[in-house]
N, C-alpha and C positions, 0 to 999 in steps of 0.2 A: 504493499500499500504506499501512496506517495506520504510523505511526510511532512506538515507544515511546520517545521522546528518551532515557530512561535507559540504555536498552541499546547506545546510541551512542557513539562518542567526540565531542567536543568540536567537532572539527574534520571530522565527515561531511559535510557542504556541500563544503566541497574536497576530502576524497578521491572522494565523489560525478561531483563537477564533473572531476576527471582522469580517472575512468573514460570516464566521458560521453565527454569531448576524445577518450582514445587510441580509442574506437570510432567517430571522425568522427562521433556524434551518427548513429549506424545502430543499429539491435536487430541481436546479434547473433544471434538464430535465424531471424529471418524479413527481414533486412535493411532493412528500414523505414527512410528518412531522416523523422527527426525535428527537431524544431524545439529551437534553441539557448534561454536566458532573455532574453524581450525581443522574439522573434520570432513571435511570435502576430499573424498576421493578422486583420485586424477584419471579412472575411468569414467567418470560420469558428464554428459553432456550439462549446459548451462539449465536445459530447461528439464533435466532429469535431476540437477541439483535444487532447482528451485523450488518443485515439487516436493521435496524434501527441508523445504527449512521452514522452521517454526517462527510463527508471528504473534504479536498479541494484539486481540481487537477489545475496543470498550463496546459494551455490553450496549450503555444507551448512546452511544454514537458521539460521544461528545469526551476529545482527548484531553481536555481541561479535568475531567473526572478520572483522577489515579486512584482510587479505593479498591483495595486488593478485588471487593469480591465484584466490581465492574469489568474486570480484568479477565480476558479468557485465551488462553492458548491454544492457538488455532494453526494447522500446517495452511503454504500459501494458499491452495486452492479452496478449501475451505473456506477460509478468509475472502477470499475474490466471490466465488458464489453465494456465501450471503448478505456480504454488499448486496451483490446484482439483484439476488432473489427478494430481498426488502426493498430495495429501490433508495436507499438510504446509503449516504457517505457521509464521512467527514470534511469530502474536500471542498477546500475555500472556493469564494464567487473568484470564477477566472481561472480557477487551476485548472487545466485537462484532466478529465474524467474516464474512465474505461466503457463505462456504461452508461 
């Protein structure tokens, strides 16, 4: 997901890492085991590696709300599908959207 850094706290990387660690690097929707930072196998293509990248979703679609119970670890495909399915996004006005 594209990130507009101004909408996230300065410690977002640490918050995001903690959420993914708590989920044991598994998607909380499809249970796919994802790669930890630095684990990208050299044999994977960029698209294969992206499919196994764990992201953090804001349940209320507000990046400013970083309460732990609002954050969900999702693999990239599940995260994109959720945004497309709900027709909701945290994309700022004027920012390119993929759906």
